[in-house]
N, C-alpha and C positions, 0 to 999 in steps of 0.2 A: 771417651775416646769412642770412636763406633767402627765394628767391625762388618765387611759386603759379606753379602753373600751371592754368589756369581756361579752360572752355570757351567755345572763341570765336565769335565770331558765323558764324550758319551760313545764311545764305543769306533770302531776302523770306520770309515763312511759315512756316522751321524755326525753332521752341524749344525743343527738346529731341532730347536723342540717344542713344542706348549706349553707354556705356563696349564695345567691342569685343574691344580686347588689348592688353598690354601692352606696348611692346616693350623696355622694359628694366626687370629687377627692381630691387625695393629696396637699395640699399645699391652701385648699383652706377653709376659716373662716366656724367656725357653730357657732351658740346658744345651751348654756344647753336648755335639754330635747327636741334638735330638732332632727328627725330623721336623722343618716348618714345612716344606714345598713338593707337592711332587708337579713332578714334568712330562712331556709324554713324547716319547718320539717314534721313531716309524718302527719300533722292532717292540718295545717292554717299554714301563714306567717306572720311571727314576726317582725317588724323594732325595733329598738333600736336605741334608742335618745341617746346623747352626755350628757356624764356628769356630762359637764362646757362649760365656753366662752370657743374662742379658736381659734387655726388653727393647721386642721388635719395633723398631724405635719410626720405617718406612718398607712401603710396598712398592717398588719403583716397575714392576710388572706386573700388569694385573692377569687373571684367569681366563684364556683363549687369545693371549695374546703370544706370540711366535718367537722364540730369541734364540739369537746364536751361542756357542761354547765361548762363552769370557763375558758374557750378559752379564749387566746389573741385575740382582732378582731382587734385593734389600737391604737395608743397614739395622742394622743391630749393634743399640747403646751400649756397651760395658759395664754401664754403672747403675745397671736394675740391682735388685737383690732376688734373689733366686729362692724358689720354693726348699731349697735346702740349706740355704741361709737362716730362712724363715721357720727349719725344722731344728734346727739350730741352737735359734733360739730360745724355740718353746723348750728344747731338751735342758737350756743351762736356763729357764727358771725355777726360782725357789720361792716360794711365796712368804711375804713376812708373816714371821714368828710375834705374837699378839704377848706383848710381857702383861702380867701381873705382878699386884704387889702384897701379893698373898700373903712374903715372908718382913715385910718391911710392916705391915698393917697387924699383927699376928702383935710383931716388936712394940710398935708403939700402945694398941692395946693390952695391957697384962693382964685383965681381967674379960676372959670372952667366953661365951662359952660352945658347946661343939655344935650348936645350932646356929653360932653365926658364923661359925667355920666351914658347913658344909658346900654353902647356898659357893667359897669362893672354891671350893675346891670343887663341885660342877662345874662353873663356869670357865677353868682353868680346864678340865675333861672335853669342855664344849669344842674349846676354843682348837684342841690339837684334832678332833673329831673332823671340824670346819677344813684344819688347813690340808689332813688328809683327803678331803675331796674334792680340796682343786688342786692336789697333787693326782686324784684318779683322771680329775675332770682334761688337764691337759696332757696325759698318757695319753688316753683316749684320743685327743684331738693329735699328737701326734702319730700315732697308729694309721687314723683316718686316713689325714693326709700321707703319709708313706706306702701305703696299702691303694692310696686309690692312682695313687703316681706311678707305681711300677705293675699295676694289673692290667692296663687300658691303654690300645697301643693310638698314638696320636689319629691315625684313622679314624680308624674306630667312634674316637670321641669326639671328634672331627661332625662325622656322619652322626655321632644320636647327640649331636647339641642344634644338630639343624633339624633331623627331624622331631625333635621335643622327647628322647627316650630314654625312661629311667634307666641307668645302667647296673640298679642296683636288681634290677630285674632280669639278667642276664647273666649265666654261667659261662664267662670263657672256657674257649678250644684249643685255647695256643699252651704252649709249655707253661705250668706252674702255673695255670687258671690263666694266664692271659685273657684278656676281652678282645677280639679280633674285629675284622669289619667283614667279615663274613658273619659273622657271629651275629651281630647289628642290624647285616640286610638278612638274616633269619626273621628274627625277631619282627621285623618289619614286613615281612607275608613278602609272596608273589607278586608281580607287578601287576600295575592297574588291568582290567577288562578295560577293552576299548569302549565301553557308556560310560566309566571312567573316565579316560583319557577325555572323551567326549566332552563332559560335561568341563573339563577343566578347564583346554584344548579348544574347543570347539569345533567345527569340522574338520579342521587341516593345522596341522602345528608343523611347523620349521624350526630345525637344530641342524648345528656346524658337524657335520662327517668329525671324526675323531681322524688325529691324523693316523693312527695302527689301520682304521678304516679306509679312510685313503688310502695307503700304502698297498694295503690287501686290494683295493680295487686297482689300482695302476698296474702289479704283478702283477692280477692274474689275465690284465688285458696286453699286458705283453706276453705274456704264454702263448693265449693261442695268437697273435699276429707276428712272430719271432719265430715259432716252433710249426713245424710243419705233423702235425696232433693227428694223431689215429690210436681209436681204442676197439682191443680183443677181452674176448671172454673166453671162462670156465667154470666148470663147477666141479665143488668139493665133496667129498662125501664125509662130515664130522665125525661118525659114528668113533672110529678111533681113537681119536684126539679128548673124546668127550670122555670115554669106557677109561681113558689112562689117567684123564685130569680126575674124575670123580674118585678114583681106584687111589689115586696118590694127594689128592690138595690136602690133607688135616694132617699128614705126616711131614708132606711140602711148608704146612704153614706154624706146625712146630718146631721143624727144626729150620727155618729160614726167617721168619717171623715175615711172611709175604704170601699173600697170595698167591694161587698158581692162577695166569689168567690163561688166552687162548695169543694171549700178543706175542707174550715167547713163542710159540710154533710159530707163528707167523712168520716173526725176526727170522729165530734159524732156517728155515725152510728156503725163507728169500736170500740170504746168504749162501747160498748151496746152489740156490740159479744165480747170480750177479759171480759165483767163482766159476759155474761154466759159462756166461755170457758177460762178458765183460763191458760188453758197448754199452749196456741198461745198466753200469754205476759210472760210466761215464759223460763226460760236457762240453759243449762245442764253445770256443774262445776263439771268434775271425774267423781263420782258415784250416787251423786246429780243431784235431780231437783232443783233450784229457783224459785218458785211463786213468783211474786212480785203481791203485792196490793197496785200499783200503776199504773198509764197511761201515762207516758212518748212517745209520738209519734214523731218518728222519720220524717223527710222530703226531701226525694232526692232533690239537687236544680245542677243543671247541671250548669258548669263556664266556663273560658277556660284554664282555669288550671287543671279541674277535677271534677269529682262529691263529692261535701260534703253533710251530713246527719246530718242539724243543726237540735235541741231538741224544742219540745214544751211539759213542762214539766207539769204537773199536768191537764194533760188536761179534763180529768171528772168535775174538777171545773170550768171552763174555758168557759164563755157565747162563742156565737158565734161571736161577735165584739172583744173578747179579743183572740178567736182562728186565727183572720183574721189580725188582727194586728201584732202578733207575727209571723206569717207567712210573713206578710209583711216586720216588720224590720230585722228579720234570711235573708229572700231574697235578699233584700239591703245589707248584710254586706257581705253577702257571694261574692252578683260581687261586688265588693270593696277589697276585700280581707283583712277583717277586723272584720272574724270570730273567737273566741277564743275557745279555749282548754276545758272551762268548755263549752262553748255552741253546742260541740258534743259528750258529756258523759251523760251518766246517759238513753238514748234510750230503751226500751223494748216492739216495734213495729215499722213496717219503714214502711211507704207510698211514692210511684212510679208512678210517670205522666209521665208516656208517652206519653200520649194524644198532649204533649202540642207541641213535634213534628212532629204527624201525625200518629204514630202507634197506627193499628189497634188489636194489638196482640203482645204478647209476656208474655216470661214466666222470672220476676225476681228474682234475688240470694237475698240470702240472707244475711246482714248484721249481720255479727257475732257480739255477741255470741248470740243477737236475735235468734230467732227459727221461725220468720216468717215475709215475706214483703206482703201487701197487692197491686197491679199493676194496674193501671187507666191506660186507651185508649182513645185514641178519640172517641167524638157520632157522630153515621152517622145514619141519615134517612136509618132506614130500614121495610120490612112488617111485621109485628106480629098479630095473630089472635087477635083479646079483644071480649070476648062472639059471638064469630064465627063470628066474621066479619074482615077482613083483615082492616089495616088500618094500615097507614105511622107514626114508630112513631121515636122521636129522641133515640139511642141504644148505648146504652158503654160495651163492657168486659169489665168484672172484672179477673185475674188473685191471686190468695193467693197462693205462695210459699210455703213450710214451712218441719222443721226438722221431721221427717216421724218417727225417733227415740223418740220422746216424744207425740208429733198428730198423732193420729188414724183419717184416712180418712174420719168417720163420724164427730168428730169434727168441718174437716176443711171445707168440704160441708156445715155443719151444720153454722158452721161461716158466709160465704160466704151467705147462704143465709139470714141470720138474717140481715146484708147489707144492700140486694136488698130490702127486705120489707125496711129497713127505710129510703131507699131513694125514695122508687114508694109508697111507704106514708109516707111524712117527718113531720108530725104533731106524728107522733109515736116521733121525736126526742124530743122535746118540751115534751112528756108527759113520759119521757126513758122506752121505751118497746120496 
């Protein structure tokens, strides 16, 4: 009897996906709930598990094919034997015992000396030793199978097989030492240089855009076409934030198990600004403005698949530690390709940090349907005038892109001023002023 592998429900407003990669080959054994195929949606990648134990009998949707929710991906023949069955068979194996006729021979031969008996005893001992070797070999085989099945993720196994990489050389970074796809990528090294790509593909190469990249392109174009987008700038002296961070970062990490970064300061400062200027936290729907009295901050994260923007919810109720923990968890999920639809929905305001890539100044683009996005940049030592004296201070440029249809220039400038003041006097963040 065959069990069908179908496209699952992919989340709100997501009706189709692209078959990104089959993690199992046709004819290969699979276990129930083991990921067998990876789907790429407009927002995230989803691994579809096997509905039952068996053999992947048929692949109905090929890699690169677009499929709708409920469509047939493949079939599993439930009659196939599983690794678990193989292990059980090995565990139940009992090597045959070699029978000796020592006692019978001794009875038959009434006149026998010790020299004749000794070889018989030796033969019996050798048989027992051989049995032990067989049992030990079987135990090692079982151990090897179990270890191999439990320490390698399906995606990592698939990638290693394609790249012909010896997994024995890889140390897993996952929980309990599980080898992840990122571990394989790390071993493979950086992307090929332009010269290597030219040798392999020629002067040009044509590849199909991923569904995620297509969606990003579409949404960014819509943002430009539908919004009256404008950007305003300011600069912030980061001296006090850096000083506070350096003073308490070790104690903070010891107490909460997470590093104290700059992003938590910016999130807190942004929430204060959003409370003072609600239009920046609003969105347009038709001929109506939806004011949101909650503060879900979207944090832009760059991955090898493209930009994703997971959401920190109810940030006004979060502590610095809560913010840093959630940012760390979401960032890890994004890089591992484990971001879910729920992680990306419900944001009211976006913060993006181009400074981690060395950006000095940029104009961030809106993340629809949101009406504003705050751009952070790198921190550079610059001469500034302080109380009539020129001093060298760590300065960051800030950029706020906003929808001029509902946000006036005065509100945008005033918002940036509040963010600037909160960061230059970080004690204000703890007083919520």
